[in-house]
C-alpha positions as CSV (number, residue, x, y, z in Angstrom):
1,M,-2.0,23.8,13.5
2,T,-1.0,22.4,9.9
3,V,-3.9,20.3,8.2
4,N,-2.4,18.0,5.9
5,T,-4.2,16.9,2.4
6,I,-4.8,13.1,1.9
7,C,-5.8,12.1,-1.6
8,V,-8.1,9.0,-1.7
9,T,-8.8,7.5,-4.9
10,L,-11.9,5.7,-4.9
11,G,-10.8,2.7,-7.1
12,D,-13.2,0.6,-8.9
13,P,-16.5,2.4,-8.3
14,G,-18.2,-1.2,-8.5
15,G,-16.0,-2.4,-5.7
16,L,-15.8,-1.7,-1.8
17,G,-13.9,1.5,-2.1
18,P,-16.9,3.7,-2.1
19,E,-18.3,1.9,0.7
20,L,-15.2,2.1,2.7
21,V,-14.8,5.7,2.3
22,H,-18.5,6.2,3.3
23,R,-18.0,4.4,6.5
24,C,-14.9,5.6,7.5
25,L,-14.5,9.2,6.5
26,A,-18.0,10.8,6.8
27,G,-17.8,13.6,9.3
28,R,-13.8,13.8,9.7
29,T,-12.0,17.0,9.9
30,D,-8.5,15.9,11.2
31,A,-7.4,16.4,7.5
32,R,-8.3,17.6,4.1
33,Y,-9.7,14.2,2.7
34,L,-9.5,14.8,-1.2
35,L,-11.7,11.9,-2.8
36,V,-10.9,11.4,-6.4
37,G,-13.5,9.4,-8.5
38,P,-17.2,9.5,-9.8
39,E,-19.5,11.1,-7.4
40,S,-22.5,8.9,-8.7
41,C,-21.0,5.9,-6.8
42,L,-21.0,7.8,-3.5
43,K,-24.3,9.2,-4.0
44,R,-26.1,5.8,-4.3
45,L,-24.9,5.0,-0.7
46,L,-26.8,8.0,0.8
47,G,-30.2,7.5,2.1
48,E,-33.2,9.5,0.7
49,E,-32.9,12.0,3.2
50,E,-29.0,12.4,3.7
51,V,-27.2,15.2,2.6
52,P,-23.6,14.5,1.0
53,Y,-20.8,14.6,3.6
54,W,-18.5,15.7,1.1
55,T,-18.0,19.2,-0.7
56,R,-17.6,18.8,-4.3
57,V,-14.8,21.2,-5.7
58,S,-13.8,21.9,-9.5
59,S,-10.1,22.4,-8.9
60,P,-7.8,21.9,-6.0
61,D,-7.1,25.5,-6.0
62,V,-10.5,26.2,-4.1
63,L,-9.8,23.8,-1.2
64,P,-10.4,25.5,2.1
65,E,-7.6,25.6,4.9
66,A,-9.8,23.5,7.3
67,G,-10.1,19.9,7.4
68,G,-12.9,18.0,6.0
69,V,-14.2,15.7,3.1
70,F,-14.1,17.0,-0.5
71,L,-14.6,15.5,-3.8
72,L,-12.9,16.2,-7.3
73,E,-14.6,14.1,-10.1
74,P,-12.4,13.8,-13.6
75,P,-14.9,15.3,-16.0
76,Q,-14.5,12.2,-18.4
77,L,-16.2,10.2,-15.4
78,S,-19.3,12.0,-14.8
79,R,-21.6,10.3,-17.5
80,L,-20.5,6.9,-17.0
81,G,-22.4,4.2,-15.3
82,F,-20.6,1.7,-13.0
83,P,-22.4,-1.7,-12.1
84,E,-22.4,-2.2,-8.3
85,G,-20.6,-5.4,-7.3
86,A,-19.1,-6.3,-10.3
87,A,-16.3,-5.9,-12.6
88,S,-16.4,-3.7,-15.7
89,M,-14.1,-1.8,-18.3
90,E,-15.9,1.6,-17.0
91,G,-14.8,0.6,-13.5
92,G,-11.1,0.0,-14.5
93,L,-11.3,3.4,-16.6
94,A,-12.6,5.2,-13.5
95,A,-9.6,3.6,-11.6
96,G,-6.8,4.6,-13.8
97,V,-8.2,8.1,-14.5
98,S,-8.6,8.8,-10.9
99,L,-5.0,7.4,-10.1
100,E,-3.6,9.9,-13.0
101,K,-5.5,12.7,-11.4
102,A,-4.1,11.9,-7.8
103,I,-0.6,11.6,-9.3
104,E,-1.0,15.3,-10.6
105,L,-2.2,16.4,-7.3
106,L,0.9,15.0,-5.7
107,Q,3.3,16.3,-8.1
108,A,1.6,19.8,-7.9
109,G,2.0,19.8,-4.1
110,V,-1.7,19.8,-3.4
111,A,-1.6,16.4,-1.6
112,D,0.6,15.0,1.0
113,G,0.0,11.6,0.9
114,L,-2.2,9.2,-1.1
115,L,-4.2,6.1,0.0
116,T,-5.8,4.1,-2.9
117,C,-8.7,1.9,-2.7
118,P,-8.9,-1.3,-4.5
119,L,-9.2,-1.7,-8.3
120,N,-9.6,-4.5,-10.7
121,K,-6.1,-5.1,-12.6
122,A,-7.9,-7.0,-15.3
123,M,-10.4,-4.1,-15.9
124,L,-7.5,-1.5,-15.5
125,Q,-5.6,-3.1,-18.4
126,K,-8.8,-3.4,-20.5
127,A,-9.4,0.2,-20.2
128,G,-6.1,1.2,-21.7
129,F,-3.7,1.4,-18.6
130,D,-1.0,-1.3,-19.3
131,F,0.1,-1.9,-15.4
132,P,0.1,-4.7,-13.4
133,G,-1.3,-2.7,-10.5
134,H,-1.1,0.2,-8.5
135,T,2.4,-0.2,-7.5
136,E,3.9,-0.3,-10.8
137,F,1.4,2.4,-12.1
138,L,2.7,4.7,-9.4
139,A,6.2,4.1,-9.7
140,T,6.3,4.6,-13.4
141,R,4.3,7.6,-13.3
142,L,6.1,9.2,-10.6
143,G,9.4,8.6,-12.2
144,V,10.8,6.0,-9.7
145,G,10.4,3.1,-12.0
146,P,9.2,-0.6,-10.8
147,E,12.9,-1.2,-10.0
148,G,13.2,1.7,-7.4
149,V,10.3,0.6,-5.0
150,C,9.8,-2.0,-2.7
151,M,6.2,-3.9,-1.6
152,H,5.6,-3.9,2.0
153,L,2.7,-5.2,4.0
154,C,2.5,-4.5,7.7
155,G,0.4,-5.6,10.7
156,H,-0.8,-2.2,12.2
157,D,-1.7,-0.9,15.8
158,P,-3.8,2.2,15.6
159,N,-4.3,2.3,19.3
160,N,-0.4,2.0,20.2
161,E,-1.1,-0.9,22.5
162,G,2.6,-2.3,21.9
163,R,1.6,-5.6,20.4
164,P,4.1,-7.3,18.3
165,L,3.4,-7.0,14.6
166,L,4.7,-8.7,11.6
167,R,6.1,-6.1,8.8
168,V,7.3,-7.9,5.6
169,S,9.2,-6.4,2.5
170,L,9.3,-8.3,-0.5
171,V,12.2,-8.7,-2.8
172,T,9.9,-9.9,-5.6
173,T,6.3,-9.4,-5.9
174,H,4.1,-11.4,-8.3
175,P,6.4,-13.5,-10.7
176,R,5.9,-17.2,-11.4
177,L,7.7,-19.2,-8.8
178,A,10.1,-20.7,-11.4
179,D,11.4,-17.0,-12.3
180,V,12.3,-15.9,-8.5
181,P,15.7,-17.3,-8.1
182,A,16.9,-15.5,-11.2
183,L,15.3,-12.2,-9.6
184,V,16.6,-12.3,-6.4
185,T,19.9,-10.4,-6.8
186,R,22.1,-8.5,-4.5
187,E,20.9,-5.1,-5.9
188,R,17.5,-6.1,-5.2
189,I,18.1,-7.2,-1.6
190,L,20.0,-4.0,-0.7
191,R,17.5,-1.8,-2.3
192,C,14.7,-3.2,-0.2
193,L,17.0,-3.3,2.7
194,R,17.7,0.5,2.4
195,L,13.8,1.2,1.8
196,T,12.7,-1.0,4.6
197,R,15.3,0.8,7.0
198,N,14.0,4.1,5.8
199,F,10.5,3.1,6.7
200,L,11.3,1.7,10.1
201,K,13.1,5.0,11.0
202,N,9.9,6.9,9.8
203,I,7.6,5.1,12.2
204,C,10.4,5.1,15.1
205,L,11.4,1.4,15.1
206,D,14.8,0.2,15.3
207,G,16.6,-3.2,15.5
208,P,17.6,-5.5,12.9
209,I,15.9,-6.5,9.7
210,A,15.6,-10.6,9.5
211,V,16.4,-11.8,5.8
212,C,14.7,-15.0,4.8
213,G,16.8,-17.6,3.0
214,L,15.6,-18.6,-0.4
215,N,15.7,-22.2,-0.2
216,P,14.5,-24.5,2.9
217,H,16.7,-24.3,5.7
218,A,18.2,-21.4,4.2
219,G,20.3,-23.9,1.8
220,E,21.9,-25.7,4.5
221,S,25.4,-24.3,3.7
222,G,24.7,-25.4,0.1
223,R,23.6,-28.7,0.2
224,I,20.0,-27.7,-0.9
225,G,20.6,-24.5,-2.9
226,D,23.6,-22.3,-3.1
227,E,21.7,-18.8,-3.7
228,E,22.2,-18.0,-0.1
229,I,26.1,-18.5,-0.5
230,K,26.3,-16.6,-4.0
231,T,24.0,-13.8,-3.4
232,L,22.4,-13.3,0.0
233,I,25.3,-13.6,2.2
234,P,27.4,-11.2,0.1
235,A,24.1,-8.8,-0.2
236,L,23.9,-9.0,3.7
237,K,27.6,-8.2,4.2
238,A,27.2,-5.2,2.0
239,A,24.2,-4.2,4.0
240,N,25.8,-4.2,7.3
241,D,28.9,-2.4,5.9
242,E,26.4,0.4,4.9
243,G,25.3,0.5,8.6
244,L,21.6,-1.0,7.6
245,L,21.7,-3.7,10.4
246,A,20.4,-7.0,8.9
247,E,20.5,-10.6,9.9
248,G,20.4,-13.8,8.0
249,P,19.8,-15.4,5.8
250,I,17.3,-17.3,8.4
251,P,15.3,-20.4,7.5
252,A,11.7,-18.9,6.7
253,D,10.2,-21.6,8.8
254,T,11.4,-20.2,11.8
255,V,12.0,-16.2,11.3
256,F,8.5,-15.3,11.4
257,H,8.1,-16.8,14.8
258,F,10.8,-14.8,16.2
259,A,9.6,-11.7,14.3
260,S,6.0,-12.0,15.7
261,T,7.3,-11.9,19.3
262,G,9.0,-8.8,18.7
263,K,12.7,-9.9,18.0
264,Y,12.6,-8.1,14.5
265,P,10.8,-5.1,13.6
266,A,10.7,-6.1,10.0
267,V,11.4,-9.2,7.6
268,L,12.8,-9.2,4.2
269,A,11.2,-12.1,2.3
270,M,12.3,-13.5,-1.1
271,Y,8.9,-13.7,-2.6
272,H,5.3,-13.4,-2.3
273,D,4.0,-16.1,-0.4
274,Q,6.9,-17.1,1.4
275,G,6.4,-13.5,3.4
276,L,2.6,-12.9,3.0
277,G,1.4,-16.4,4.3
278,P,2.6,-16.0,7.7
279,L,1.5,-11.8,7.6
280,K,-2.2,-13.0,6.7
281,L,-2.1,-15.6,9.1
282,L,-1.7,-13.1,11.9
283,H,-3.2,-9.9,10.4
284,F,-5.9,-11.3,7.8
285,G,-8.4,-8.1,7.1
286,E,-6.2,-5.7,9.0
287,A,-2.9,-5.3,7.3
288,V,-1.6,-2.4,5.4
289,N,-0.1,-2.2,1.9
290,V,2.8,0.2,1.8
291,T,5.0,1.1,-1.5
292,L,8.3,2.0,-0.4
293,G,10.6,4.2,-2.6
294,L,7.9,6.5,-3.9
295,P,8.3,10.3,-3.4
296,Y,5.3,10.4,-1.5
297,P,3.5,8.4,1.1
298,R,1.2,5.6,-0.3
299,T,-0.9,3.2,1.4
300,S,-3.7,0.7,0.5
301,P,-6.0,-1.8,2.4
302,D,-4.8,-5.1,2.0
303,H,-7.7,-6.6,0.1
304,G,-9.2,-6.4,-3.3
305,T,-12.4,-5.0,-4.9
306,G,-14.7,-7.5,-2.7
307,Y,-17.5,-7.7,-5.3
308,D,-19.3,-10.4,-3.5
309,V,-19.8,-8.4,-0.3
310,V,-20.5,-4.9,-1.7
311,G,-23.8,-3.4,-0.4
312,T,-24.3,-6.0,2.3
313,G,-22.8,-4.2,5.0
314,T,-20.5,-7.0,6.1
315,A,-17.1,-5.8,4.7
316,S,-14.6,-5.2,7.5
317,T,-13.2,-1.6,7.5
318,K,-10.0,-2.5,9.8
319,S,-7.7,-2.6,6.7
320,F,-9.0,0.8,5.5
321,E,-8.6,2.4,8.9
322,A,-5.2,0.8,9.4
323,A,-4.5,2.3,5.8
324,L,-5.5,5.6,6.7
325,D,-3.8,5.7,10.0
326,M,-0.7,4.8,8.4
327,V,-0.7,7.4,5.8
328,L,-1.6,10.0,8.3
329,K,1.4,8.9,10.7
330,M,3.9,8.8,7.4
331,V,2.7,12.3,6.2
332,A,3.2,13.7,9.7
333,S,6.6,11.9,9.7
334,C,7.7,13.6,6.5
335,G,6.5,17.1,7.7
336,E,8.8,16.6,10.8
337,Q,11.6,16.0,8.8
338,A,11.3,18.7,6.3
């Protein structure tokens, strides 16, 4: 039986990442979980009598064939201090350095997939990593570029109970709302539809992708906006000519209702709040962030560093568990297709 290797970056050591790893990965042997980050933030979660549940390795070359939890600490992080439950430049440095190491492990063929714990974007940039966040960092370093990926968030059903879930891809990510219309182009729509279709195939789902209109009521035939006529409809025609099976443009005030009942396996939204407002209404605290278009499976919990709940024991692990289950499934699917 093949044992896959999942690289797990601890993110900001002062945030929830180390705690989520501690609560969800201790004792697991179904894969090789290679943690990347400072060991000190994991040790402080252990009781006085507890023995570390991870095995520290100096190099990925010494990983055993069996599953378990292993830790690779980048040398430049070993002497740094990280305030618990607070933002710091050191935390941004640790997140950036750990992500660089994870990318190296993926490219070297050591890791099969990546799960990233939350980081602080402002501290990442303060530490000298000039990226808006994980997605752009990974896309650039892995040679795809920010224009080659698509942000996707989805509800997830680890127990396979068959309940309807929302899955939402975004044409644009975090621009000002005033900038969105110019960014919604035929090329971006087609790219996101292609990547979303590939993702659905990988998780064994079929059916039409619903495409939101940009304007209220999808523009009402041009009466309250002509982007649907000039851009969306031509893009949808091109998509269906490729066999991508997309429907729309559909008004955003109704499409999520139909998607949530199972009519559509995924929705392509034009901008952040159009798509993620409905998704978080149904799946708050349990959704998964997936970067489509990278050469390796990558998932992340759909929440931030959570400084305010660090150390309280009240943080939910549902989103982390969903992200873990999803990356394992995506890695297994890639292996079957190889």
